[in-house]
C-alpha positions in Angstrom: -42.9 2.9 20.4 -41.8 -0.7 20.8 -38.3 -1.9 21.9 -36.7 -5.3 21.2 -33.7 -7.2 22.4 -32.8 -8.7 19.0 -29.1 -8.1 18.5 -28.7 -10.3 15.3 -28.0 -7.2 13.3 -24.7 -7.1 15.0 -23.8 -10.3 13.1 -24.6 -8.7 9.8 -21.7 -8.1 7.5 -22.3 -6.3 4.2 -21.0 -8.1 1.1 -17.7 -7.1 -0.3 -18.0 -4.3 -2.8 -15.2 -5.5 -5.0 -14.9 -8.7 -7.0 -12.3 -11.1 -5.8 -10.6 -13.0 -8.6 -7.5 -14.4 -6.8 -5.9 -15.8 -10.0 -2.7 -17.8 -10.0 -0.5 -18.5 -13.0 -0.8 -21.9 -14.7 2.3 -23.6 -15.7 1.8 -22.8 -19.2 1.4 -19.1 -18.5 4.5 -19.0 -16.3 6.5 -20.7 -19.1 5.2 -18.2 -21.7 6.1 -15.2 -19.4 9.6 -16.8 -18.7 10.2 -17.3 -22.4 9.1 -13.6 -23.4 11.8 -11.7 -25.1 11.8 -7.9 -25.0 14.2 -4.9 -25.6 12.2 -2.7 -23.3 13.8 -2.3 -19.9 10.4 -1.7 -18.1 8.9 -5.0 -19.6 12.0 -7.0 -18.7 11.8 -5.6 -15.1 8.2 -6.5 -14.6 8.8 -9.8 -16.4 11.6 -10.9 -14.0 9.8 -9.3 -11.1 6.9 -11.7 -11.6 9.1 -14.7 -12.3 11.1 -14.2 -9.1 8.0 -13.7 -7.0 6.6 -16.9 -8.5 9.7 -18.7 -7.3 10.2 -17.1 -3.8 6.9 -15.5 -2.8 8.1 -12.3 -1.2 5.7 -9.4 -0.5 6.2 -7.0 -3.5 7.4 -4.2 -1.1 10.0 -6.6 0.3 11.3 -7.7 -3.0 11.6 -4.0 -4.1 13.7 -3.5 -0.8 15.9 -6.5 -1.7 16.4 -5.1 -5.1 17.1 -1.5 -3.9 19.1 -1.8 -0.7 20.4 -5.3 0.2 23.5 -7.1 -1.1 23.2 -10.7 -2.3 25.6 -13.2 -0.8 26.0 -16.6 -2.5 22.6 -18.3 -2.6 21.2 -16.2 0.3 19.2 -13.1 0.7 18.9 -11.0 4.0 16.5 -8.3 4.5 14.0 -6.7 7.0 10.5 -7.5 6.3 8.5 -4.3 6.0 5.4 -5.5 7.6 6.9 -7.1 10.7 10.5 -5.4 10.8 12.1 -8.8 11.4 15.3 -9.8 9.7 15.0 -12.6 7.4 17.5 -14.9 5.8 16.4 -17.1 2.9 18.3 -19.6 0.8 17.3 -19.4 -2.8 18.3 -21.0 -6.1 21.2 -19.6 -8.0 19.1 -18.8 -11.0 16.9 -16.6 -8.9 19.8 -14.8 -7.5 20.9 -14.0 -11.0 17.4 -12.7 -11.9 17.6 -10.5 -8.9 21.0 -9.2 -10.0 19.5 -8.2 -13.3 16.6 -6.5 -11.6 19.1 -4.5 -9.6 20.7 -3.4 -12.9 17.4 -2.4 -14.4 16.0 -0.7 -11.2 15.5 3.1 -11.2 14.3 5.5 -8.5 10.7 6.2 -8.6 9.7 2.9 -9.9 6.4 2.0 -8.1 4.3 -1.0 -7.7 1.6 0.6 -9.9 4.0 1.1 -12.6 5.1 -2.7 -12.5 1.5 -3.6 -12.5 0.9 -1.6 -15.6 3.6 -3.3 -17.3 2.6 -6.8 -16.1 -0.8 -6.3 -17.8 1.0 -5.5 -21.0 3.0 -8.6 -20.5 -0.3 -10.6 -20.0 -1.4 -9.3 -23.3 1.9 -10.0 -25.1 1.7 -13.8 -23.9 -2.0 -14.2 -24.7 -3.6 -14.5 -21.2 -7.0 -13.8 -22.9 -9.1 -16.3 -21.0 -12.2 -14.7 -19.3 -12.5 -14.9 -15.4 -15.7 -14.3 -13.7 -16.4 -12.9 -10.2 -19.2 -10.9 -8.5 -19.4 -7.3 -7.5 -22.2 -5.7 -5.1 -23.8 -2.3 -5.4 -25.7 -2.3 -2.1 -27.8 -5.4 -2.2 -27.5 -5.6 -6.1 -25.3 -8.4 -7.3 -23.4 -7.8 -10.6 -21.4 -10.4 -12.5 -18.0 -9.0 -13.5 -15.9 -10.6 -16.3 -12.4 -9.8 -17.0 -9.7 -11.2 -19.2 -6.8 -12.8 -17.2 -4.1 -10.3 -18.6 -6.1 -7.5 -16.9 -5.7 -9.3 -13.5 -2.0 -9.7 -13.7 -0.5 -7.8 -10.7 2.5 -8.4 -8.4 -0.1 -10.1 -6.0 -0.4 -12.9 -8.6 3.2 -13.9 -8.3 3.0 -14.4 -4.6 -0.3 -16.2 -4.7 1.1 -18.4 -7.5 4.0 -19.4 -5.3 2.0 -20.1 -2.2 -0.5 -22.2 -4.3 2.2 -24.0 -6.3 4.3 -24.9 -3.2 1.1 -26.2 -1.4 0.4 -28.4 -4.4 4.0 -29.7 -4.3 3.4 -30.5 -0.6 6.2 -28.2 0.6 5.5 -27.8 4.4 3.4 -25.0 5.4 5.9 -23.6 7.9 8.5 -23.4 5.1 6.3 -21.7 2.7 5.2 -19.2 5.3 9.0 -18.3 5.9 9.1 -17.0 2.3 5.7 -15.2 2.2 6.2 -13.7 5.5 2.7 -14.7 7.0 2.6 -15.1 10.6 -0.8 -17.0 11.0 -2.2 -19.9 9.1 -5.5 -17.9 8.6 -3.8 -15.1 6.8 -1.7 -17.5 4.7 -4.7 -19.5 3.5 -6.1 -16.3 1.8 -3.2 -16.6 -0.6 -3.7 -20.2 -1.6 -6.2 -21.0 -4.4 -6.8 -24.8 -4.2 -9.1 -24.5 -7.2 -6.0 -23.8 -9.3 -4.1 -27.0 -8.3 -3.1 -28.6 -11.5 -3.0 -32.0 -9.9 -6.7 -32.7 -9.6 -6.2 -36.3 -8.5 -4.5 -35.8 -5.2 -6.8 -38.2 -3.2 -6.0 -41.2 -5.4 -2.2 -40.7 -4.5 -2.8 -40.4 -0.9 -1.7 -44.0 0.0 0.5 -44.6 -3.1 
């Protein structure tokens, strides 16, 4: 039997088993969702939940807590971030405050993130988010191409990711964005930004304008 001192195997990391799509809403998709009219409370709740998250980027669990437990004061919301237990005070636009008030009216006990996601996918179908996205999934060492329509990828995470990406595109300072998203490190924040989705593709030409 031969022994060796090669420890390169310790650096090996198996490829991710699940495909990562990381989509963000385009301005057109956002506008279509915003304009959607419905008489179904569950659909209206999911729609407003997505729009609010695109506007202020809270973790979905924190937004649910704001809707359930916390009073709205003028143009501010105060809440304890679930992940960090820190008290957060955020100044947000009046129209978003009004949306949160409506979410409070529509909220019912037992409403889960999975239920919201089911209704978000229904909304995606209703507004025609039919473009196909492509990613990769691994079964062991076997690489498989995965394709899904954008409506099937519409979850509460998309709202937060859209906020972070859109805010970066609009050159809002990172520390301000992170106040809303609740990220504590730049590395964790950057996972929520999708630069490939920036609508302004000509950023460098504007660098010295």
